[in-house]
C-alpha positions as CSV (number, residue, x, y, z in Angstrom):
1,X,33.9,-54.6,95.9
2,X,30.7,-52.6,95.5
3,X,30.3,-49.3,97.3
4,X,26.5,-49.5,97.5
5,X,25.0,-46.3,98.7
6,X,28.2,-44.3,98.3
7,X,30.1,-43.0,95.4
8,X,32.3,-45.4,93.4
9,X,36.0,-45.3,92.8
10,X,36.5,-46.1,89.1
11,X,40.2,-46.8,88.4
12,X,41.7,-46.5,85.0
13,X,45.2,-47.3,83.7
14,X,46.6,-44.0,82.6
15,X,49.5,-45.7,80.7
16,X,47.6,-48.5,78.9
17,X,47.1,-48.2,75.2
18,X,48.5,-46.5,72.1
19,X,47.2,-43.0,73.0
20,X,48.0,-42.9,76.7
21,X,48.1,-40.8,78.8
22,X,46.5,-37.9,76.7
23,X,43.4,-39.7,75.4
24,X,42.9,-41.5,78.8
25,X,42.9,-38.2,80.6
26,X,40.6,-36.5,78.1
27,X,38.1,-39.4,78.4
28,X,38.4,-39.4,82.2
29,X,37.6,-35.6,82.3
30,X,34.6,-36.1,80.0
31,X,33.2,-38.8,82.3
32,X,34.1,-37.0,85.6
33,X,32.1,-33.9,84.5
34,X,29.0,-36.1,84.2
35,X,29.2,-38.3,87.3
36,X,29.6,-37.9,91.1
37,X,31.9,-40.9,91.3
38,X,35.6,-40.5,91.6
39,X,37.7,-41.4,88.6
40,X,41.2,-42.5,89.7
41,X,44.0,-42.5,87.1
42,X,47.0,-44.7,87.8
43,X,50.3,-44.1,86.1
44,X,53.2,-41.6,85.8
45,X,51.9,-38.9,88.1
46,X,53.9,-36.0,86.5
47,X,52.7,-36.9,83.0
48,X,49.1,-37.4,84.1
49,X,49.0,-34.2,86.1
50,X,50.6,-32.2,83.3
51,X,47.9,-33.5,80.9
52,X,45.1,-32.5,83.4
53,X,46.6,-29.0,83.4
54,X,46.7,-28.9,79.6
55,X,43.0,-29.9,79.6
56,X,42.3,-27.2,82.2
57,X,40.7,-29.6,84.7
58,X,39.6,-27.9,87.9
59,X,37.1,-30.4,89.3
60,X,37.4,-32.4,92.4
61,X,36.5,-36.0,91.4
62,X,39.7,-37.0,89.6
63,X,42.5,-38.5,91.6
64,X,46.0,-39.5,90.4
65,X,47.8,-42.5,91.9
66,X,51.5,-42.8,91.0
67,X,52.9,-46.1,89.5
68,X,56.5,-46.1,88.3
69,X,56.3,-49.0,85.8
70,X,54.4,-49.9,82.6
71,X,54.1,-53.4,81.0
72,X,54.3,-53.2,77.3
73,X,52.8,-55.5,74.6
74,X,56.1,-56.9,73.5
75,X,57.0,-58.3,76.9
76,X,56.2,-61.8,78.2
77,X,53.1,-61.1,80.2
78,X,53.7,-63.6,83.1
79,X,57.3,-62.6,83.4
80,X,56.5,-58.8,83.3
81,X,53.8,-59.2,85.9
82,X,56.2,-61.0,88.3
83,X,59.1,-58.6,87.7
84,X,57.3,-55.2,87.5
85,X,55.6,-55.1,90.9
86,X,55.0,-51.3,90.6
87,X,53.3,-51.5,87.2
88,X,49.9,-49.9,86.6
89,X,48.4,-53.3,86.0
90,X,49.7,-55.0,89.1
91,X,48.9,-52.0,91.3
92,X,45.4,-51.7,89.7
93,X,44.5,-55.3,90.6
94,X,45.8,-54.8,94.1
95,X,43.7,-51.7,94.6
96,X,40.6,-53.7,93.5
97,X,41.5,-56.6,95.8
98,X,42.0,-54.3,98.8
99,X,38.8,-52.3,98.2
100,X,40.6,-49.1,97.2
101,X,38.8,-49.2,93.8
102,X,35.5,-50.7,92.7
103,X,36.6,-51.5,89.1
104,X,39.8,-51.4,87.1
105,X,39.8,-50.4,83.4
106,X,42.9,-50.9,81.2
107,X,43.9,-50.7,77.5
108,X,47.2,-52.3,78.3
109,X,48.5,-55.8,77.4
110,X,45.7,-58.4,77.5
111,X,48.1,-61.1,78.6
112,X,49.4,-59.0,81.4
113,X,45.9,-58.1,82.6
114,X,45.0,-61.8,82.7
115,X,48.2,-62.8,84.5
116,X,48.0,-60.0,87.0
117,X,44.3,-60.8,87.5
118,X,45.0,-64.4,88.2
119,X,47.9,-63.7,90.5
120,X,46.6,-60.5,92.2
121,X,42.9,-61.0,92.3
122,X,42.4,-64.7,91.8
123,X,39.6,-66.7,90.1
124,X,36.1,-67.2,91.4
125,X,36.1,-70.6,93.1
126,X,35.1,-73.2,90.6
127,X,36.0,-71.2,87.5
128,X,38.9,-72.8,85.5
129,X,39.6,-69.9,83.1
130,X,38.5,-66.3,83.0
131,X,37.2,-65.1,79.7
132,X,37.1,-61.8,77.9
133,X,33.5,-60.9,77.0
134,X,32.6,-58.3,74.3
135,X,29.3,-57.0,73.3
136,X,28.7,-57.2,69.5
137,X,26.2,-55.0,67.7
138,X,23.1,-56.7,66.2
139,X,22.9,-55.0,62.8
140,X,19.6,-53.2,62.3
141,X,18.5,-53.8,65.9
142,X,19.0,-51.7,69.0
143,X,20.6,-54.6,70.9
144,X,23.8,-56.5,71.3
145,X,25.1,-60.1,71.5
146,X,27.7,-61.1,74.1
147,X,30.7,-63.0,72.6
148,X,33.1,-64.9,74.9
149,X,35.9,-65.8,74.9
150,X,37.5,-63.0,72.8
151,X,41.1,-64.0,73.3
152,X,42.0,-64.9,76.9
153,X,42.3,-68.6,76.2
154,X,43.6,-69.7,72.8
155,X,43.8,-73.4,73.9
156,X,40.5,-74.6,75.4
157,X,39.0,-77.7,76.9
158,X,35.2,-78.5,76.6
159,X,34.6,-77.6,80.2
160,X,36.1,-74.1,79.7
161,X,33.6,-73.5,76.9
162,X,30.8,-74.8,79.1
163,X,31.7,-72.4,81.9
164,X,31.9,-69.5,79.4
165,X,28.3,-70.3,78.6
166,X,27.3,-70.2,82.2
167,X,29.2,-66.9,82.9
168,X,27.8,-65.3,79.8
169,X,24.3,-66.3,80.6
170,X,24.6,-64.8,84.2
171,X,26.2,-61.6,82.8
172,X,23.5,-60.9,80.2
173,X,20.8,-61.7,82.8
174,X,22.2,-59.3,85.3
175,X,23.4,-56.5,83.0
176,X,20.5,-56.5,80.5
177,X,17.8,-58.0,82.7
178,X,17.0,-60.8,80.3
179,X,15.5,-63.7,82.3
180,X,16.7,-66.6,80.2
181,X,19.3,-65.6,77.7
182,X,19.6,-67.6,74.5
183,X,23.1,-69.2,74.4
184,X,24.7,-70.6,71.2
185,X,28.1,-72.2,70.4
186,X,30.1,-70.7,67.5
187,X,30.8,-73.6,65.1
188,X,31.4,-74.5,61.4
189,X,27.8,-75.6,61.0
190,X,24.4,-75.5,62.7
191,X,24.0,-79.3,63.2
192,X,24.8,-80.8,66.6
193,X,27.4,-83.2,65.1
194,X,29.5,-80.5,63.4
195,X,32.9,-79.4,64.4
196,X,36.1,-80.8,66.0
197,X,36.2,-82.9,69.2
198,X,36.4,-79.8,71.4
199,X,33.2,-78.4,70.0
200,X,31.3,-81.7,69.9
201,X,32.1,-82.3,73.6
202,X,31.4,-78.7,74.5
203,X,28.0,-79.0,72.7
204,X,27.2,-82.0,74.9
205,X,28.1,-80.2,78.1
206,X,26.1,-77.1,77.2
207,X,23.1,-79.1,76.0
208,X,22.9,-80.9,79.3
209,X,23.3,-77.8,81.4
210,X,20.7,-75.7,83.1
211,X,21.2,-72.6,80.9
212,X,19.1,-71.9,77.8
213,X,21.3,-73.5,75.2
214,X,19.9,-73.4,71.7
215,X,22.7,-75.2,69.7
216,X,25.3,-74.1,67.3
217,X,25.6,-70.8,65.4
218,X,27.6,-70.0,62.3
219,X,29.9,-66.9,62.1
220,X,27.7,-65.1,59.6
221,X,24.6,-65.3,61.8
222,X,26.2,-63.6,64.9
223,X,25.5,-60.0,63.8
224,X,21.9,-60.8,62.9
225,X,21.0,-61.0,66.6
226,X,19.5,-64.5,66.7
227,X,20.8,-65.0,70.3
228,X,22.0,-63.2,73.4
229,X,25.3,-65.1,74.1
230,X,27.8,-66.7,71.7
231,X,30.3,-69.1,73.2
232,X,33.7,-69.7,71.5
233,X,37.3,-70.6,72.3
234,X,39.6,-67.6,72.6
235,X,41.4,-68.4,69.3
236,X,38.3,-68.4,67.1
237,X,36.7,-65.6,69.1
238,X,39.6,-63.3,68.7
239,X,39.9,-64.0,64.9
240,X,36.1,-63.5,64.5
241,X,36.2,-60.2,66.5
242,X,39.1,-58.7,64.6
243,X,37.9,-59.9,61.2
244,X,34.5,-58.4,61.8
245,X,36.1,-55.1,63.0
246,X,38.4,-55.0,59.9
247,X,35.5,-55.7,57.6
248,X,33.3,-53.1,59.2
249,X,36.1,-50.4,59.0
250,X,36.7,-51.3,55.3
251,X,33.0,-51.1,54.4
252,X,32.7,-47.8,56.1
253,X,35.8,-46.5,54.4
254,X,34.7,-47.7,51.0
255,X,31.2,-46.2,51.5
256,X,32.8,-42.9,52.3
257,X,34.9,-43.0,49.1
258,X,31.8,-43.8,47.0
259,X,29.7,-41.0,48.6
260,X,32.4,-38.4,48.3
261,X,33.0,-39.4,44.6
262,X,30.9,-36.8,42.8
263,X,28.3,-34.0,43.3
264,X,25.3,-36.2,43.1
265,X,26.6,-38.8,45.5
266,X,27.7,-35.9,47.9
267,X,24.1,-34.7,47.9
268,X,22.8,-38.2,48.5
269,X,25.3,-38.5,51.4
270,X,24.0,-35.2,52.9
271,X,20.4,-36.5,52.6
272,X,21.3,-39.8,54.3
273,X,23.7,-38.3,56.9
274,X,21.5,-39.3,59.9
275,X,21.2,-42.9,58.7
276,X,24.9,-43.1,57.9
277,X,25.8,-41.9,61.4
278,X,23.5,-44.6,62.8
279,X,25.3,-47.2,60.7
280,X,28.7,-46.0,61.8
281,X,27.5,-46.2,65.4
282,X,26.4,-49.8,64.8
283,X,30.0,-50.8,63.8
284,X,31.9,-48.6,66.3
285,X,33.6,-50.5,69.1
286,X,34.2,-47.2,71.0
287,X,30.4,-47.1,71.7
288,X,30.5,-50.3,73.8
289,X,32.8,-49.4,76.6
290,X,35.1,-52.0,78.0
291,X,35.0,-55.8,77.7
292,X,34.8,-57.5,81.1
293,X,37.1,-60.2,82.1
294,X,34.6,-62.6,83.6
295,X,35.7,-65.2,86.2
296,X,38.1,-63.0,88.1
297,X,37.3,-62.2,91.8
298,X,36.6,-58.5,91.0
299,X,35.4,-56.2,88.2
300,X,38.1,-55.7,85.5
301,X,37.4,-54.2,82.1
302,X,39.6,-54.4,79.0
303,X,39.4,-51.5,76.5
304,X,40.9,-51.5,73.0
305,X,44.6,-50.6,72.9
306,X,43.7,-48.0,70.3
307,X,41.0,-46.4,72.4
308,X,40.5,-42.6,72.1
309,X,38.8,-40.3,74.6
310,X,35.3,-41.2,73.6
311,X,35.9,-44.9,74.1
312,X,37.5,-44.2,77.5
313,X,34.5,-42.0,78.5
314,X,32.0,-44.7,77.5
315,X,34.0,-47.4,79.4
316,X,33.9,-45.3,82.6
317,X,30.1,-44.8,82.3
318,X,29.5,-48.5,81.5
319,X,31.8,-49.6,84.3
320,X,29.4,-48.0,86.8
321,X,26.5,-50.2,85.6
322,X,28.9,-53.3,85.7
323,X,29.8,-52.6,89.3
324,X,26.2,-51.7,90.2
325,X,24.8,-55.0,88.9
326,X,27.5,-56.9,90.9
327,X,28.2,-59.4,88.1
328,X,31.2,-60.9,90.0
329,X,29.1,-61.6,93.0
330,X,26.3,-63.0,90.9
331,X,28.7,-65.4,89.1
332,X,30.2,-66.4,92.4
333,X,26.8,-67.1,93.8
334,X,25.6,-69.1,90.8
335,X,28.7,-71.2,90.7
336,X,28.6,-71.9,94.4
337,X,24.9,-73.1,94.1
338,X,25.6,-75.1,90.9
339,X,26.2,-78.8,91.2
340,X,27.2,-78.8,87.5
341,X,30.6,-77.2,88.2
342,X,33.1,-79.1,90.3
343,X,35.3,-76.7,92.3
344,X,37.7,-79.5,93.4
345,X,39.0,-79.9,89.9
346,X,39.3,-76.2,89.3
347,X,41.7,-75.9,92.3
348,X,44.2,-78.1,90.5
349,X,44.2,-76.1,87.3
350,X,47.5,-74.1,87.0
351,X,47.6,-70.3,86.7
């Protein structure tokens, strides 16, 4: 998938998300002005080209690929993927598979992205379930913690959680250059015997693996940055992620109200503006770019459905690093060399 030595083709779903295609096009233009790589926008050609004209784009490194269908969030993902062959999500996966794109970014339906990824790209041999991995800010530190799974698999088995730990460890090692990432399991308590059967069994598998597993972690500790990777099932991971986002937005909103409440507090806000901007940046998901879907046979990044231009711009820039560090290839290689993961069993797992 990687175009080493040449320029990359970064593909983005022009119809995915609440503010498509306008914000997607704006973000694509912002990124295209800074990089030599080609940004390819897939979707309704007439709408995308009209938006490029509105934004007065006259560069040469944005291409538009026409796709006549869109999968929405209120459709059954598997059914829509099978029916809408010419959807942006199906075509995007096909382009990555056939080497017409190095990476695919979409703010569309998560379920459809997973279904199309499994059908169109396939899984890395030996991986039972792909996982959505999101970087989480470490408050007060200039670093992040990787959390996976953030919602791809609501029903998990212990071996899925174990594999998420392996993939997360490989990802952080390659993308952030950390030699032996510290991996923990999200649980209701720090002690080894805590949790339900799923988490107790997952704990055993992780503890006996070759990765640097350091035990359980409670939800409140994740943002303090005690570890590099947090492993969780998609159900708990998604609730944790959205609760944290909601809490952060509420705190920032309340802080703004308090600081704008009177003359003295407005002066204080002015004096603290630099620190407050830094704090806002800590909590802002649009800073992080896309969340990779690890375990698929090609680079796919999921961005927030509510992403605006700045988040799209960041996702495109981060996508370049993701392709460059060849995470898919590294996971494939590590799994192939590992005797801990049985590939025979994975073949039997249904899509």
